[in-house]
C-alpha positions in Angstrom: 0.0 0.0 0.0 1.3 3.4 -0.9 2.4 5.3 2.1 0.6 8.5 3.0 1.9 11.3 5.2 -0.2 13.6 7.3 0.8 17.2 7.0 -0.1 20.2 9.1 -0.9 23.5 7.3 -0.8 26.8 9.2 -2.6 29.4 7.2 -4.5 32.7 7.2 -7.0 34.5 4.9 -9.0 37.6 4.4 -12.5 36.2 4.4 -14.1 39.2 2.6 -14.5 37.5 -0.8 -15.0 33.9 0.4 -18.3 32.1 1.0 -16.7 30.7 4.2 -14.2 27.9 4.7 -16.2 24.9 3.5 -16.2 23.8 -0.1 -19.5 24.6 -1.8 -20.5 24.0 -5.4 -20.3 27.1 -7.5 -18.9 29.2 -4.7 -15.5 30.5 -3.9 -14.3 29.1 -0.6 -11.0 28.8 1.3 -11.1 25.1 1.4 -11.7 24.9 -2.3 -8.9 27.2 -3.2 -6.3 25.3 -1.1 -7.4 21.9 -2.1 -7.4 22.8 -5.8 -3.9 24.3 -5.4 -2.6 21.2 -3.7 -4.1 19.0 -6.4 -2.4 21.0 -9.1 1.0 21.1 -7.3 0.9 17.4 -6.6 -0.7 16.5 -10.0 -3.4 14.4 -8.3 -6.4 13.0 -10.2 -8.7 14.7 -7.6 -8.0 17.4 -5.0 -7.0 16.0 -1.5 -9.4 16.6 1.4 -8.5 19.1 4.1 -9.6 18.8 7.7 -9.7 22.2 9.5 -9.6 23.3 13.1 -12.6 25.5 12.8 -15.0 26.2 9.8 -15.4 29.9 9.5 -18.5 31.6 8.0 -18.6 33.8 5.0 -16.7 37.0 5.6 -14.8 35.8 8.7 -11.0 36.1 8.6 -8.3 33.9 10.0 -4.7 34.7 11.1 -4.0 31.4 12.9 -6.1 28.7 11.2 -4.8 25.1 11.2 -5.7 22.2 8.8 -4.3 18.8 8.1 -4.2 16.7 4.9 -3.1 13.2 4.1 -0.9 13.0 1.0 0.8 10.2 -0.9 4.6 10.3 -0.3 5.2 9.6 -3.9 3.2 12.6 -5.0 5.3 14.8 -2.7 8.5 13.4 -4.2 7.3 14.1 -7.7 6.2 17.6 -6.9 9.5 18.4 -5.3 11.4 17.3 -8.4 9.2 19.5 -10.6 11.0 18.3 -13.8 14.4 19.6 -12.5 15.5 16.2 -11.2 14.4 12.6 -11.6 11.7 11.4 -9.3 13.2 9.2 -6.6 12.8 5.5 -7.1 12.6 5.0 -3.3 10.5 8.0 -2.0 10.7 6.6 1.6 14.5 6.8 1.7 14.5 10.1 -0.2 12.0 11.6 2.3 14.4 10.8 5.2 17.1 12.6 3.4 15.3 15.5 1.8 11.9 15.8 3.6 12.4 19.3 4.9 13.4 20.4 1.4 10.3 18.9 -0.1 8.0 20.7 2.4 9.7 24.0 1.7 9.2 23.5 -2.0 5.6 22.7 -1.5 5.1 25.9 0.6 6.7 28.0 -2.1 4.7 26.5 -4.9 1.5 27.0 -3.0 2.4 30.6 -2.5 2.8 31.0 -6.3 -0.6 29.3 -7.1 -2.9 30.6 -4.3 -4.7 34.0 -4.6 -3.3 36.7 -2.4 -6.2 36.6 0.1 -5.2 33.2 1.3 -1.7 32.1 2.4 -0.3 28.9 3.7 2.4 30.1 6.0 4.0 26.7 6.9 3.7 23.1 6.0 5.0 20.6 8.5 4.8 16.9 9.3 1.9 16.3 11.8 2.8 14.4 14.9 1.4 10.9 15.5 -2.3 11.2 16.5 -2.7 14.8 15.3 -6.2 15.8 14.1 -6.5 19.5 13.3 -10.1 19.6 14.5 -10.5 17.0 17.2 -7.0 17.4 18.8 -7.4 21.1 19.5 -7.6 22.3 23.1 -9.0 25.7 22.3 -9.7 28.3 19.6 -9.1 32.0 20.2 -11.1 34.6 18.2 -10.8 38.3 18.2 -13.7 40.7 17.4 -12.8 44.3 16.6 -15.2 47.2 16.9 -14.6 51.0 16.3 -17.1 53.4 17.9 -15.6 56.8 17.1 -18.1 59.2 15.5 -16.1 59.6 12.3 -16.0 55.9 11.6 -13.3 53.3 11.1 -9.9 53.9 9.4 -10.7 53.0 5.7 -7.6 50.8 5.6 -9.1 48.6 8.3 -12.7 48.6 7.1 -12.5 44.9 6.3 -11.6 43.7 9.8 -13.2 46.3 12.1 -16.9 46.8 12.6 -18.0 50.5 12.9 -20.6 50.9 15.7 -22.4 54.2 15.5 -23.0 54.5 19.2 -20.4 54.8 22.0 -19.6 51.7 24.0 -18.7 51.4 27.6 -15.9 48.8 28.2 -16.8 48.3 31.9 -20.4 47.4 30.9 -19.1 45.0 28.2 -16.8 43.2 30.6 -19.4 43.0 33.4 -21.8 41.3 31.1 -19.1 39.1 29.5 -17.9 37.7 32.9 -21.4 36.2 33.6 -21.1 34.0 30.5 -17.9 32.1 31.3 -17.7 28.4 32.1 -19.1 25.2 30.6 -22.7 25.9 29.6 -25.3 25.0 27.0 -24.9 27.8 24.5 -28.0 26.9 22.5 -29.3 30.5 22.9 -26.3 31.7 20.9 -25.9 28.9 18.4 -27.6 27.7 15.2 -28.6 24.2 16.0 -27.4 21.3 13.9 -29.0 17.9 13.9 -27.1 15.5 16.2 -24.6 18.2 17.4 -24.2 19.4 21.0 -24.3 23.1 21.9 -22.4 22.5 25.1 -19.2 24.4 25.1 -16.6 25.7 27.7 -16.2 29.4 27.3 -12.7 30.0 28.9 -12.2 33.7 28.2 -14.4 36.6 27.1 -13.1 40.1 27.7 -12.8 43.5 26.1 -10.0 46.0 25.9 -9.7 49.4 24.1 -6.4 49.8 22.4 -4.4 53.0 22.0 -5.9 53.4 18.5 -9.4 53.4 20.1 -10.4 50.0 18.7 -12.2 47.7 21.0 -11.0 44.1 20.9 -13.1 41.2 22.3 -11.0 38.2 23.0 -13.0 35.0 23.0 -11.5 31.6 23.9 -13.4 28.3 24.1 -12.6 24.6 23.7 -14.8 24.8 20.6 -17.5 27.0 19.1 -20.8 26.2 17.4 -22.2 28.0 14.4 -22.5 31.8 14.9 -21.7 31.5 18.6 -19.0 34.2 18.8 -20.9 36.7 16.7 -24.1 36.1 18.7 -22.3 36.6 21.9 -20.7 39.8 20.7 -24.1 41.1 19.4 -25.7 40.6 22.8 -22.8 42.3 24.6 -22.8 45.3 22.2 -26.4 46.0 23.2 -25.2 46.1 26.9 -22.2 48.2 26.0 -24.3 51.0 24.5 -26.7 50.9 27.5 -29.7 49.5 25.6 -29.8 46.3 27.7 -28.9 45.6 31.4 -25.7 43.9 32.3 -27.6 40.8 33.4 -29.4 40.3 30.0 -27.0 38.1 28.1 -26.7 35.7 31.0 -30.4 35.5 31.3 -30.7 34.7 27.6 -28.0 32.0 28.0 -29.9 30.4 30.9 -33.1 30.1 28.8 -31.2 28.0 26.2 -33.4 29.2 23.3 -32.7 31.7 20.6 -33.9 35.2 21.6 -35.1 37.6 18.9 -33.4 40.4 20.8 -29.9 39.0 20.1 -28.6 40.4 16.8 -25.7 38.4 15.3 -22.7 40.8 14.8 -21.5 41.2 11.2 -18.9 38.7 10.0 -16.1 41.0 9.0 -15.2 42.1 12.5 -14.3 38.5 13.5 -10.8 36.8 13.1 -9.7 33.4 14.1 -6.4 34.2 15.8 -5.0 31.0 17.3 -5.7 27.3 17.7 -4.0 25.6 20.7 -3.0 21.9 20.8 -1.7 19.7 23.7 1.8 18.1 23.8 2.4 15.5 21.0 1.9 12.5 23.4 -1.6 13.8 24.3 -2.9 14.5 20.8 -4.6 11.1 20.2 -6.2 11.1 23.7 -7.5 14.6 23.2 -9.0 13.7 19.8 -10.8 10.7 21.3 -12.2 12.7 24.2 -13.4 15.5 21.9 -15.3 13.1 19.6 -17.5 12.0 22.5 -20.8 14.0 22.6 -20.8 16.0 25.8 -23.6 16.5 28.3 -23.6 19.0 31.2 -22.5 17.5 34.5 -25.0 17.9 37.3 
């Protein structure tokens, strides 16, 4: 059987002109662009399939996204030669001698093929047991908001939401603190058949930078669909004084969608980082994550 190698891809993208991460017929997606580029570089009959740490929605950006892909070692060897040298007769042996060179060549060739709004920063060999999605310990998102009367710097308009009313950081943080912990976030998620909405929200806080931009940092073990943007939307209503500090937590406790929660626009959201355990814990973490969770009593 032909040997396959699992590779880790660290990547980023400007989500403005993408219909999200996941491949969709007739639509431009991040997954589609990268898979097609890999298929061309490796001269595969069909594009390989990527597994990603977190599927982002249309318009959402990523600075620290992670994916993995399983590729035939022989295809990597052929792509590395690229007509300049004979394809190794023994790819296994050649990989041991030149593997780092092959990965660097793959990274360079992807940079030449991919559009400028998506970049694969590094390609590396994934440790044993690594799964980009299920091995992750946490994902960190940032949501950026500008509330100055004159609007957002035009050069940052694609990553910062302009909010037309002034926001109080203390109110934002007081409301956010009430949402932390392992909870059922059904009130802030779009339900999917057979999927749990129980998540552990590890961090949610706001700071105003020297440039006046408000940054919400949101960290959880995982997120369900629209969760971050719904949380931000509920907190913005508190920050402008339209809702009391207790309101987002009250919505959370009811565990049903509330028509008063407006999902914040996608362009203010960026996936900043995905954290993984030590290599020896990767497989164990993946197995634990695959189990459907219920809230402990």
